[in-house]
C-alpha positions, 0 to 999 in steps of 0.5 A: 418176560412174555406178555400176550397181545390182543391178537394172541401173539406173544410179545417180549416186554422184558424191556419194561423190567429194567432201565435201559442203561442198567443190566441184569446184574445192576451194572452200568451199560454205557451208551454210545449214541451216534451223532444225529442229523436232520431237521429236528436236530437243527431246530434243537441246535438253534434253540440251544444256541439261544438258550446258552446265549441267554444263560451265559449273558443274563447275569451280566445285564444290569439296570440302574447299576443292579443285576436284572436277575439274581437268586441270592439264597444266602441273603434271601434276596431275589431280583427278577427283571429288575424287581427286588423280592424279599422273604416277605414276598415268598408267598408270591414265589410259592404260588409261582412254583405251584403254577409251574408244577401245574404248567408242567403237568398240563404240558405233559398231558398234552405234549409229553416229555418235550420239555426234557428234549428241548429245554431242560438244562441237563439235555441242552448241556449234555447233547449240545455242548459236552457231547459235541466236544466228545464227537470232535475229540473222539469221533462218532459212536463207532470210534468211541467204542473202539477207543473204549476197548483200546488199551491205555496207549499214548493215543487213548491217553491223549484223547481222554486227557484232552476231553476231560480237560475240555469238560473241566474247563466247560464245567468251570465256566458253567460253575462261574455263571451259576454262581453269578446268578447266586451272588452277583457278577461283582462279588464273583469278580472279586472272588476270581481277582482277589487272593483266595484267602479273602474268599475261601468260601466262594473258592470252595463253592466254585470247586464243588460246583465245577466238580459236580458238573464235571462228574455229571457230564463226563460220567453220570450223564443220561442217568440223571434223566433215567434214575434221578429225575422224577419227571420220567416217572410222573409222565406214567401218571400224566400221559394218556392215549391223547398225549402227543409224544415221540411215537413209532407208528406200529400200525404202518411199521409192523411186521418189520423186516430187512429192506431188500433192494428192487423187491416189492415190500409186502410187510411193514415199512420198518426195515429194522435198521436199528438207526433209531436205537443207535442215536438214542442218548438214553439207549432205548428202542422207541419201537417198544412204545412210550418209556420213562427213559424217552426224553422226546429229543427227536433224534430217532425221528431224524434217523428214521426219516433219513433211512425212509428217504434212502429206501424210497418209503414215506417219512414219519414212521417215527413222529410226534403223535398220540396213541389215538392218532396212530391206532384209531386214526383219530385227530388230536382232541382237547380232552376233559383233563386238558380242559381241567388243567387249563382252567386251574392254570388260568385261575392261578395265573390270574391270582399271581398277576393280581399279587404282582400288580398289588405288590408295594415297594414298601413292606410295613408291619405294625403290631401291638407290643405283646404283654403290654396293656393300655396306658391312661393319661391325665388328659383323658387319653389312652395309649398303646405301644406298638412295634413297627418294621418297614422294608424298602424293596427298592434301590432308592432311600424312602421317607415315610409317614404314618397317619391315622385313617379311621380315628382321631388320634396321634401317632408318636415315634419313639426316639425318631422324628421321621421314618427314613428307610435306606434302600434295600434295607429295613428298619424297626422301632416302637411308637405310641398311638394316643386316642381320646377316652370318649372314642373308645367304645369296646375292649378292642378297637380296629385301627387303620393307619395310612402309610404315606410317601411324599404326601401320597398314600401307598398302603393302609395297615390294620391293627387293634387298640386295647382299651379298658373293660369299663370304657363308656 
C-alpha cells in the first residue's frame, strides 16, 4: 500500500495493513529479539525485581493471623491491606474499577503505553523472567535462529527440553502464587502437602493455571499484547500529538542511510542499522511511527543510543517524545483533554475516599417483612414485623444492640436475647417494633434505628412503620 506524503513523495505504509507478527497468509511470524542492553533496560530490570519480590511475597504476609491481601472470588471475600471487603461493599470496588479505567485513560493520553512496557505482568514475566532464561539456555537471537532451523539432533532436544522444563517449573511457581492470592496460603499449603484425593479441585486448578502460563510464555508470547489485549487499540483513540511515547525523531533522522567511516554525513542521523528492529519484542520498526504493537519497552532507545555513541552522533534519535515535540519543536503541553481527565479523576478519588472512610465494620439491613400488615394490641399499641441481617466485617466477635432513635417504642427480638455476630460472618433473624397508637399519624411512619456496640452508636438504619389508614 502506497500513500502520498505532504511533500508529494510516496511512502510505504503497508505495515499498517497487518500485525507485525502475522504474515499475509495469516501465519505466525516468530520473533527472535536480540538481548537489549542500556540505561532503560537496567532501570526496567530493577523495577521488575521489585515487582517480582512484591508479587511472590505479598500472599505470605499476615496481620493478626490473617492475610493482608486476598481475592477470594469463590467465597466473595476480599482483603486489601488487612481490611475485609464483602459483597455488600462491591459498589466501592465498582467505583474503584471506574477510577482505574479513568487513570489508564489519563495515563495513556499523557504517556502512551508506558504501563505495558514497565509494569504489565505479561511484559515483566515475558521479558524479565522467561526471555532471560531463554537467553541463558539457547543464547542470543542469532543462536536461537540457528537452533530453530536445526534438525532435531541431541543438542537441540537437550536445549529445548531444558528450556521447556524451566518454563514449566516457573509457570508452576507462578500458578501457586496466583492461587495463594485467591484461596490463601494456608489452603494452598494443604493442597500441596495433603493427598491429591482430598483437594482434587485445587489440584486441577493448579494444573490448569500452570498449563495456561506455560503456553502463554513459551508459545503465545507477544501475541497477548498485539492480538488479545485491547489496550493497544485503545491508544489509537486516546493518543494525540501531545502524548509522550517512544518516538523516532524523523526530522533529525531522515533521510536515513548507511554509516561511512571518516566521511562527513550530509543526510539524516539514522544509519539504517536495524538495531531498533532487532531488539523489538513485538517485531515492529519504530521508525514507521506509533503502532498498536509498540509496548513502550524502550529496548529500541537503548539499542539506538548504543549505535549513535559508536558512530559519534548525538543520542536521543529514538526517545520519549510527542509528535509536537519532534515536528513542531514545541514543549510538552497540558492540554484540555488532560485537564478534563484529571478533573474527573480528582472527583472520583474524592468519592472513593469518602466511601472508604465512611465504611463501617458492621453491615446492617432492616426491612419490614413483605406481605405483613400491622398488628393491633390491647394496650393501645401497634407492631410491625421486620427481618434483619447483620454482617461482621472484622476478625473479632461483636455484640450489638438496636435502639429507637426518633420514636418512643420498643424493639423485641424473636428467639434471641442479644445480637452476637461471629467474626467474618453474618446472622439473620426477625424482630417486632412496638409503637403507641397515639404516635402514629400517617399510613407510613419513617423510623430511625440506632446500632450500638458497647454503648457507642456505630450506625443509624432507616426503615418505615406501617399503620392503619384511619389512625388519628
